[in-house]
N, C-alpha and C positions, 0 to 999 in steps of 0.2 A: 294503354293497350286495351283493345276491345276483344272480348272472348267470342269465339265462334262455335263453342260447344258448351252444353250444360254440364257443370262440374258435379260430380258425385264421388262417393268413395265406398270401398269395400273393406271391411275389417276382418282380420284373421288372427286367431290365437294359435301359436305354435307351442305345444307342451312337450317337453323332452323329459322322460322319466325312465328310471331303471326298472327292469322287470326282475323280480326275485322269485326263486323257486321256493315253494312251500314244503318241499320234500327234503329230507335229510340224506340226500345221495349226492354223488359226484356228477350226475347227469343234469342236463337242463341248460338254459341260456346263461351266459356269463354276464355279470353285472358291469363289465367293461363296455357293453353295448347298450343302446338305449332305444326308446320308443318315441316316434314323432307323431303327434296328433294335430290335424288341421281342421278348423271349423270356420266357415265363411258365411257372411250374410250381407246382401246388397241392400244398403240403407235406403236407396232411392225407390225401392219397390219393383224395379224391373225384374222380370223372370230370367233366370239363368239356368240352362239345361246341362251345362258342362263347365267344369273348372279344370284348367291344366296347371300342373305344378312340377317343379324340378328342384332337386336338392343337390348341392355340390359343395366343394371346398374341403379343407383338411386332408387333401391328398386322395379322396375317394373318387371313384368313377361316378359321374352324375347319375342320379336315379330320379325317376319321375313317372308321371302317368296322368290319366284323365279321370275326374270324378263325375259320374253320371248323376245328375240331379233332376232328370226329366220327370220322375215319378212324383206325385203330389206330396207323398210322405217322406221323400228322400231328403236328407240333409247334405250339405256340401262339406263332407268330412272324410278323412282318411287317416288310418293308423299305419305307421311304418316302423318296423323293428329292425335294429341292426346297425345303428350309428356308433362308430368307435368314439371313445372319449377324445375330445380335442377342441380346438378353436378354429375360428375363421370359416365356419360353415355359412353358406348362403342358401336361402330359399327364395325362388322366384315363382310367381303365380300370375295367371291371366284368366280372364273370363269374358264372355260375350253374351249379351242378352239374346233371347230367342228371335226378337225382331231385327237383330243386327244393328240397332241404333246406338247401343251403349257398349263400349269396350273398356275393360279394366285391366290394369297390370300394376305390379309392385314387387318389391323385394325387401329382404331384411337379412341381417347377419346374426348368428347366434353361436353359442358354445355348448358343448355336451360334456358334462362332468360325470365320471363313474360314481354310481351310488347317489346321484343327486337328480332332482327334477328342475328343469329350466323352462320358463314360459317366455315367449316372444310374440309381440303384437305386430302383425304385418298390415300396412295400409296399402290397398290397391287403389290407385287413382283412376277414376272412370271419366270417360268422355261420352257425353250423350249427343243427340242431334243438335244442329246449329239453332241458336235462338238470337233474338235481337236484344240490344241494350247492354249496358255495362253495370247496371245496378246489381245484378246477380253476383258478379265477381266482387264488387265492393262489400256486399253483404256477407260473403262467406270467407273472404281472405283474412287471415289473422297471423301476424308475426308474433311468435310466442315470447313471453318474458324470459329474460336470462338472468342468471345469478352472477353478480359482478365481484362480490367480496364476501369472505367468511373469516371471522376471527373467533377463536375459541381459546380461552386461557383460564387457569393453567390446565395442562394436559394430564396432570396427576394431582389428586387431592384426597382427603380422607372421606370416608363414608359420612353422609350427613352434611358435608360442606358443599359450597356452591362453586360453580364454574360459570364465568361470564361468557355469553355467546352473543355474537352480533353478525348480522348479514345485511347485504344491500343488493337489490335487484333493480332492473330497469326494463322498460318496454318501449320499443322503437315507435310504437303508435300512440304512446301516452296513456295506455290502459292502466288501471289501478293494479298494483302488484300485491298479491296476497302471500303471506309467509306461513310455513307450517314446520315446527320443530318436532322431531320424534326421537325416541331412544328405547332400548329394550327394557331398561329399568330406570329408577329414579323419577324425577318429575321436573317440569318447567313451571316457572312462575306464571308465564303466559305464552303458550306455544304458538300463538298467532301473531306475536309481535316480532319486529325485525331485531330488536335488542331486548334480551331478557336474561334470566339466570336459570341454570340447571342444577338441581340438588342431587348429589350422588346417592344411589341406593345400595342394595346388596350386591348387584352385578359387579364383578371385578373388572372384566374387559368390556367397557361400554362403548357403543358406537352411536354418536350423536349425528343425526341427519337433518339437514335443512332443505326444504323444498320451496320454490317460488312458482307462482302461476298467475296467469291473467284470465283464466276461464274456470275458476273455482275448482282447479285440480282435476278437470275432466280429461282433457287431452294434452294441454300444454303444461309440462312440468319440467323444471330444471332443478338439479339437486347436487348436493355434495355431502360426504360423510367424513367425520373426524373421529379418530380413536382416542378415547380417554380412559385412564386407569383410576379406579376408585379403590383405595387401599384402606387398611385399618389405621388407627390413630398413630401407631408406631412407625408407619411407613414401610413395613415389611411386605414382602410379596405374599398375599394370603392364599394364593392358588395351590401351593404345595401342601400335601397332606402329611400324615404321620408315617414314618418309616415302618414297614411291615416285614416280619420274618416270613418268607414264603416256603421254607422247607424246615422240617422238624426232626430230622434224623440226627441224633447226637453221637452216633457211633464213629463217624469219620468226617473228613473234610469234604466240603463242597466247593466247586470251582467252575470257571468258564461259563457264566450265564450268557444266554442269547435270547433275543426277543423278536417276535413277529406280531403284527397287528393286522386285523382284517378290516374290510370297509365298514363294518358295523361298530368298530371300536373295541372289539374283544382282543385281548392280548394273551399270547402264549409265551411263557418263559420256560427255557430248557437249560439244563446244566448237568454236569457230571458229579457224582457223589460216591464216596467210598464208604463201605461198611466195615472197614478194617480187614476185609478179606478180598473183596473185589470192588471194582469201580463200575457204577451203573449210570444209565442216563435217566434222569427224572424230568417231569414236566409239571407245571401248574398253570392254571388259566384264570384270567381276570375277565369276567363277563360284564359288559357294560351295565352299570347300575347295581352291581352286586360286589361283595368283598371277594378277595382271592379265595380260591377253592383249596382243596387238599392236594398235596403233591402225589403224583402217580409215577411209578416206574414204568418206562416205555421200552427199555431193553429187556432181554429175557433172562439175564443173570447167569448165562452159561459161560461167560468170559469177561475179561476187563473191557469196558466200553469207553471210548473217548473220541475226539475229533468229530464232534457233532455239529449239525446245522439244522435250523428250523426255518420253514417258509410256509406261507399261507396263500391260497388262491383267492380270487375275487368272491367266491361263494362262501368263504370261511373255512374251507377244508385245510387242515394242517398236515404237513409232511415233515418228519424228522428223519435224518440219516446220520449214521455214525459207523465207526469201525469197531470191531470186537474181536478179541484174541480167540484163537482156537488152538488145537494141538500142534499145528504146523506153521501158523502165521496169524493172519487176520482176515476177517470176513466183513464185507460191507452189508449193513442192515438198514432197513427202513421200517417205520411205523406211521400210521395215518390216523388222524382224528377227523372223522367226517362231521360236518357242521351239526351241532347239537349233541355230538358224542354218541357212544363213548370211544375211548382209544381202542384201536384194533390190536392185532398180534404182530410182534416183530417178525419181519420177513427177511431171510437172507437173500441178497441180490447176487453176490459173487465174492470170491476171494479178492482182497484188495485192501487199500489203505487210503486215508485222507479223502473221503467223499465230499463233493460239493454239488449243489443242486440249484435249479432255477425253475420257475413255473410261469407259463404264459397266461394271457387273459382268459383263455378257454379252460384253464385248469389242467393242462397237460404238463407233467413234471418230467424234467430231464436230470438224471444223476450221473456224474462223472467221477472217476477215481483212478488211482494208479495201482498197478500190479507188477511184481517182479519176483522171479525165482532165482536170481543170481546170474542168469544167462540171457534172459529175454524179458525186458521191461516194457510194459505197455500202459497206455491210457485207454480206459474202457468207458462206455456209456450205456445206459439203458433208459427207457422211457416208460412212464406210467400215463397212458392216455386217460383223459377225463372219464371216470367210470371204471378204469382198470381193465385187465390186470397188468402187472409188471411184465415188460417185454424181455427179450433175450439180449444179454450184453453184446456189444459190438466193439471191436478194437478200432481206435481212431488213428493209430499211427503205424499201420501195416507198411512194411517196406523201409521203415526208419530203424537204424541200429544205434544203440547208445543208451546209457542210463537215463532214467526219467527222474526229474525232481518231484518227489512226492510231497510237495510243500505247501499247499496242494494245487491242482489245476484250477483255473478260473472259468466260470461259465456265466453267460448272460443270454437273455432272450428278449426279442423286440416285440412290439405290440401285435405283430402279425404271426408270431409263433416261430420265427426263425431263430435258431440257437447257434451261438458261437462259443467255442471252447479254446482256451489258450493255455499252454504249459511250457515249461523249460525242459530241454532235453539235450544231451550231448550229441555231437555229430562228428566234425573233423578234428584231427590233432592240431594243437597249437604249433607243433614243429615235428619233424619226422621222429617217430618213436616216442613222442611225448604224450601227455594226457590229452583226452578229447576236450574240445571246447563246448561250452554251453550255448545253446541257441534258443530262440523263441519259435515255437511251433503252434499252429492253429488248424482247426477243422471247423466245418460249417454244416449245419443241418437245416435245410429249407423246411418251411412249415409242413410240407407233405412228404419230406424225406426224399431219398435216403441221405446218409452221411456222405460227405465228399472225401477228397484225398487230403491228407495232412500236408501243409506247406510250411517252409521256414521263412520267417519274416525279417530277421536281422541280416546285416551285411556280412560278406564272407571273408573279410580281411583277417589274416592270420594273427593280427595284433589286437584282436578284440575278443571279449568273453562276456556274455550276458551274465549279469550279477543278480539282479532281482527284477521281478515283475511288480509294477506299481498297482494299478487297478484297471479294470475294463469297464467302460460305460457304453450304453446304447441309447440313441435319441428316439423320439417318437416316430421317426421316419425310417428306422432300421439301420442307420449309420453307426458303426462300431468304432470306438477309439480306445487304444490301450497305450500304456507307457511302460518303459523299462529303463534300467541303468546298465551301462556298458563299461566294462573294465578296459582300461588302456594300459598297455605294458610300459609306456613312457611317462605315465602320470600317476600320482598317488590318489587322484580324484576320479570319480566315475562320471562318464558322460550321460546325458539325459536324452532319451529318444521317445518318439511317439509314432504310431502307425494307425492308419485309418482303413476300415473296410466299408466302402460305400454300399448302400442298400443294393443287393443283387451282385456285388463283388465286381472284380477281384480286389485283393488287397493292394493298396497303393504302396509306393516306396517309403521306407522309414524317413523321418525328419528328425534331425538333431535339434533339440531345444537349446535355449541360450545359456542355461546354467550348468553348474557342476556340483556334485554332492559327494558325501562320504559313504552313505548307505541307502537311505530310503528312496525309492523311485517316486516320481511326481504323483500326487493324488489328483483325481479328475472329478469334475461335475459337469453335467450338461443340462441346459434348460429346455423348455418345451418347444423352442424354435430351432434347436439343434446347435446353439452356440456352446462351445466347450471351453472350460477354464481349467488350467493346470496350476497347481501350487506346489512349491518345493523349497527346501532349504538350500540356498545357493552359496557356494564358496567361490568368490570371484577371483581369487588369486591363489597361485601355488603357495606363496608365503606373503604375508603372515597368516597363520592359521587361527588368529584370534577374531577373525571376522567372518561371520556367516549371516545371511539375512533371509527372511521369508520373502519369496519372490513369486510372481504370477505371470503366466503367459496365456493369452487367449487365442482361440481360433473361431472366427465368426462362421455361422452356418454357410457352407458352400465356399468358404474362403481358405486362406492360408494362415499359418501361425503368425501372430503379430509379435512385436518386440516385447521381450520380457521386462518387467518393472519390479522394483523393490516395493513391498508393501509394509515393511518394517518401519518403526518410528525413526524419524531423522535425528537421532541422538549422536553426540560425538563418539567416535571410536578410535582406539589406538592400543598400543601395547599394554598400557595401564588401565584402559577403559574398554575391555573386550565386549563384543556383541556376538552372542551365540543363539541362533534360532533353530528350532527343531520341530518335528512332527506336525507340520501344517495340515489342516483339514479344510475342505471347502464344500459348500452346498448352494444350490440355486433355488429361489422361490418361484412360484407359478408366474410371476410377472417378469422374470428374467434378471432379477437382481441376484448377485453372488455375494456371499459372506464367507470370509476365511477366518479361521482361528488357529493359533499356534502358541507354543511356549517359547519364551525368549528371555535371556539374561542380558541386561545392559546397564548403563549408568543410571538410567531413570529408576530402575528397580533396585539400586544399590547392589547390582550383580547377583541378585536372587532371580531365580526363574519365576516369571509371571506369565499369565495367559493374556494374549493380545487378540484383538479383532480388527478387521478392516472390511469395508463394504464397497462393492462395485455396482453402482446403480445401472439399470438397463440403458439409460440415455446419457451416461457420463463416463467417468474414469475412477480409478481407485482413490479413496479419500485418505484421511489421516488415521493412522493406527491408534487404537484406544486400548488402554490397559483395563481389562474387565475383571481381573482378580484384584484383591484389595492391596497387594504388595506387602502385607504384614509378614507373611511367611512364604516359603517356596510353594509355587503352584505349577502343575504340569499335567501332561496327558489330556489335552482337550478333546472333546467330542462335540458334534454339532448335529442339529436336526431342525428342519424347517416344515411348518405346517402349510396347508393349502391357502391360508389367508396371508401368508408371507411373514408370520411371526417366527423368530429364530430363537432356539434354545441352545445355549452353550453350557457344557458341563466339564468339570475338571476335578483333579485331586489336589488337596492343599494340606500341607503339614499343620499339625495342631499346635506345634511350638516352634519358635525361631531358634536357629543355631544348633539343632540337635543332629543326630546321626541319620544316615540314610534309612535306618530301620525304625525311625520314629513314626508313630501312627499318623494317618492322613484322613481327612474328612472329604466327603463328596459335596461339591458346590455346584450351583446352577445360576445362570443369569439369562434373562430374556430380553429380546429386542423386538419391539413392535415393527409392523411393516414399514413404518416411516424411517426406521433405522436408529431410533433412540433406545439406548440400553436402560433397563431398570436396575434395581439393586441386586447384589449378589446374595444368595440364600443358601444356607447349609441344608441339604436334603437328607443326609445320613444323620444318625442319632448321636454321633460323637463318642460312642461307647467302645469303639474298636478301630482297627486299621482298615480303611476302605481301599478297594482295588478292582480292576477288571470291570469297569462300569460300561454299560450299554444303554442306549436311549432310542426310543421310537416315538412317533407322533401319529395320531389318527386324523381322519378327514375333518373332524370338528376341532382340531387343535389341542386335544388332550395329550399330555406327555406322560410316558411311562419310562422309568429308569430302573435298572436292576444292577446290583453290584455284589462283590464278595466282601465280607467283613470278618476280620479276625478278632475274636473276643478274648484272646490270650490263651485259649485252649484249642479251639478248632475254628475253621472257616465256615461261614454260613452264607446263604443267599438272601439278600434283602431287596425290597422294592419300595418305590414311592411314586406318587402320581401328582401331576399338575392338572387341575380341572377348572 
């Protein structure tokens, strides 16, 4: 083929970074949006007096413009603020030289991560005026070398030990292929050889990267990264620290820890604590790079405080809500910690109970709660716009008559700031003169308000009664999914239902899922593409009752619920070999892989409860269940957290001795799975000196894990914490 135009190219760097406010206030840009910077330079020397650009994807309305470069000192650059975090962005650019002889265009895809900076190089292919001859094309055309094979083994070894690494690359044109091995820590015997060894250093979670190139790593680079774990000589997980007592009041019991982590990795722990006279709400903070601080009372001490929740916005501002007794009932309170502190003053919002809250990417907080005076029971909401102050409470269920389940309401907010609230409320009688039935009610607040009208979501059959709400999730596009269980008068088991609110509404009709359960409603998780996974304990038969399995049912983005499958291990079951599964949990990683954990008693565990896990890769199906507790003693109450790199942390409670009573002390254990799905060793993270319970876990953007739990020392309960770094 003979070219008819002179080839050239135009390179552009796209830098995406989060803007952070330097002021300790609620105002300012949210770090859920980002800045885009473009810089272009035409390598052929032709003058360009304008460059056009357009950015789209990730559901945004395309934005673009023209860069004027006609001034001699002007650079081809633009800064754009306001890109929401997400994937599948595209940037397209074009330029034409002043003489009209050379035109350039190109595009690239990129992702925006909250609190992170991303750089993307865009190459604009340029066509100049026609020229003669084919030598120019032969001189500039290059097919890049590619990486064909990578072998790294073992994937875990002791510090100071070696890992064998091998790679092979090829070049279609026969050019020499160069190799370059890199890692964050440790060392290579010869990083430029295709086959060499890597010596583990002090870095625990090591990433070994191999690159191949045929142009001295200037433009043509192909690469692959393999995760390796460097552990101590005993093989234990060295990342967990020493358990820390984070409250010091010995007057009374402490209970119900909750955790929230901000984009900078700072953790806030909140709990309720008795002084033997009243119960108060306390908080403590872990600031990245420092030890835990001193506990601070955030309630005002005027009444018994409980039913608390903590949440944090993208700027690091913390909000705590709780209910507190008064002379006639309870009042809902809030307190705020503005980034860099200190804590403010407890503010009464309204009479009520069981508050719950959510915060949007701009820092606007919505609090909902229940209120009843014996004759008129309501669900109320108020909002704290970024910068304050608190607004006036609004009733969400005007026109509805019936008792409200103060157990409490559920609230979620999507990335655009649209709020959805769901609760349980009585409506019609099961039969004439009989008790009222419980139904699922919902209300919606669009990002600019106001609140809508409450609607009932469940079917109206007189033979049904909503029993429990599972949980409510919202995907990055604003689609809401919730689950609940429905009592049937003709069955001892509960039906499982799901309902969806597509972005913009209205609610779709409920869908009955495939399983049946005895109590808990299905738990949900949603990935960044909008795929939803439900997990539940399924009782497939009316009899026998010795069989229940952990099951999962998925709904792809934009699709319908698929067939439910058992994710429990395939062990024999029968009257003498029962299988009982319970309390499944599920979480999605950024790549769309789902991991489920649950407790189960079966023949493989000698009918002791153990903690099991299973994984659903983004491009496959559920695998084989794995026992992640050691099976030596009973293990139960699993929790799960996933970091942005796809690493999974599972935690559970495990009895200290075998064959004891239900009151025997338990330890808190953890086990981690790398993004590849391989589980590491189980590690005790509590100190073994008391009975652990009520554990919570959060993970920050860098993959650091924080857990907090209640521990009974024989006299009183305290709040403890540990970290994986």
